[in-house]
C-alpha positions as CSV (number, residue, x, y, z in Angstrom):
1,M,0.0,0.0,0.0
2,G,1.4,3.4,-0.9
3,Y,0.7,7.0,0.1
4,N,-0.2,9.8,-2.3
5,A,0.0,13.2,-0.7
6,P,-3.5,14.7,-0.6
7,N,-4.1,18.0,-2.3
8,H,-5.5,21.3,-1.0
9,D,-9.1,20.3,-2.0
10,Q,-8.8,17.2,0.1
11,L,-7.6,19.2,3.0
12,K,-10.5,21.6,2.7
13,E,-13.0,18.6,2.5
14,A,-11.4,17.0,5.5
15,R,-11.4,20.3,7.4
16,D,-15.1,20.9,6.6
17,A,-16.0,17.4,7.8
18,A,-14.0,17.9,11.0
19,D,-15.7,21.3,11.6
20,A,-19.1,19.6,11.4
21,Q,-18.0,16.8,13.7
22,H,-16.4,19.2,16.1
23,K,-19.6,21.4,16.3
24,A,-21.9,18.3,16.6
25,Y,-19.8,17.0,19.5
26,W,-20.2,20.2,21.5
27,E,-23.9,20.5,20.7
28,A,-24.5,17.0,21.9
29,N,-22.3,17.3,25.0
30,G,-22.7,20.9,26.1
31,G,-20.1,23.5,26.2
32,S,-18.7,25.5,23.3
33,P,-16.2,24.6,20.6
34,H,-13.0,26.6,20.2
35,P,-12.3,26.5,16.5
36,E,-9.5,29.1,17.0
37,T,-7.6,26.4,19.0
38,Y,-8.8,23.2,17.3
39,F,-8.2,24.1,13.7
40,P,-4.6,25.3,13.9
41,G,-4.0,21.9,15.6
42,F,-5.9,20.1,12.8
43,E,-3.9,21.8,10.1
44,R,-0.6,21.2,11.8
45,G,-1.5,17.5,12.3
46,W,-2.4,17.3,8.6
47,N,0.8,18.9,7.4
48,D,3.0,17.0,9.7
49,A,1.4,13.7,8.8
50,V,1.7,14.5,5.0
51,E,5.4,15.2,5.5
52,V,6.0,12.0,7.5
53,L,3.9,9.7,5.2
54,S,5.3,11.3,2.0
55,S,8.8,10.4,3.1
56,G,7.9,6.8,3.3
57,N,7.6,6.6,7.1
58,N,4.6,5.7,9.3
59,L,2.9,7.9,11.7
60,P,3.8,7.3,15.3
61,D,1.7,4.6,17.0
62,D,1.0,7.0,19.9
63,L,-0.7,10.0,18.2
64,A,-1.5,11.5,21.6
65,S,2.1,11.7,22.7
66,W,3.1,13.1,19.3
67,A,0.3,15.7,19.5
68,K,1.5,16.7,23.0
69,Q,5.1,17.0,21.8
70,R,4.2,19.1,18.8
71,A,2.0,21.3,21.0
72,Q,5.0,22.0,23.2
73,E,7.3,22.6,20.2
74,T,4.9,25.1,18.6
75,G,4.3,27.0,21.9
76,Q,0.8,25.9,22.7
77,A,-0.5,26.4,26.2
78,E,0.1,23.7,28.7
79,D,-3.6,22.7,28.7
80,A,-3.9,22.7,24.9
81,W,-6.1,19.6,24.8
82,E,-8.3,21.0,22.1
83,W,-5.3,21.8,19.9
84,E,-4.0,18.3,20.5
85,H,-7.3,16.8,19.7
86,G,-7.3,18.8,16.4
87,F,-3.8,17.6,15.7
88,K,-4.7,14.0,16.1
89,A,-7.8,14.4,13.9
90,G,-5.8,16.2,11.2
91,A,-3.1,13.5,11.2
92,E,-5.7,10.7,10.9
93,A,-7.5,12.6,8.1
94,A,-4.3,13.1,6.2
95,R,-3.5,9.4,6.5
96,A,-6.9,8.4,5.2
97,A,-6.9,10.9,2.4
98,G,-3.6,9.7,1.0
99,E,-4.0,5.9,1.3
100,N,-4.6,4.0,-1.9
């Protein structure tokens, strides 16, 4: 199985789907979404995953630890759980978009 780097349209499609899922989660569970935190994480996860997968490597098995590490490296707040959640969703979406 190979990996074909997804294009900008696939990113937009994945981001739109994630936006709908993110809003639906908060509507069902109460609270309010923070897209200004979630989507920068989503896009960073997408871009990092595309870079890793395009180079012939696999994503780390522990996406949560990778997300936490990348949050620290990019200067996110200590409690950046929503950014980290977006990062993991973006990485998974990039993997799925490029699989063939």
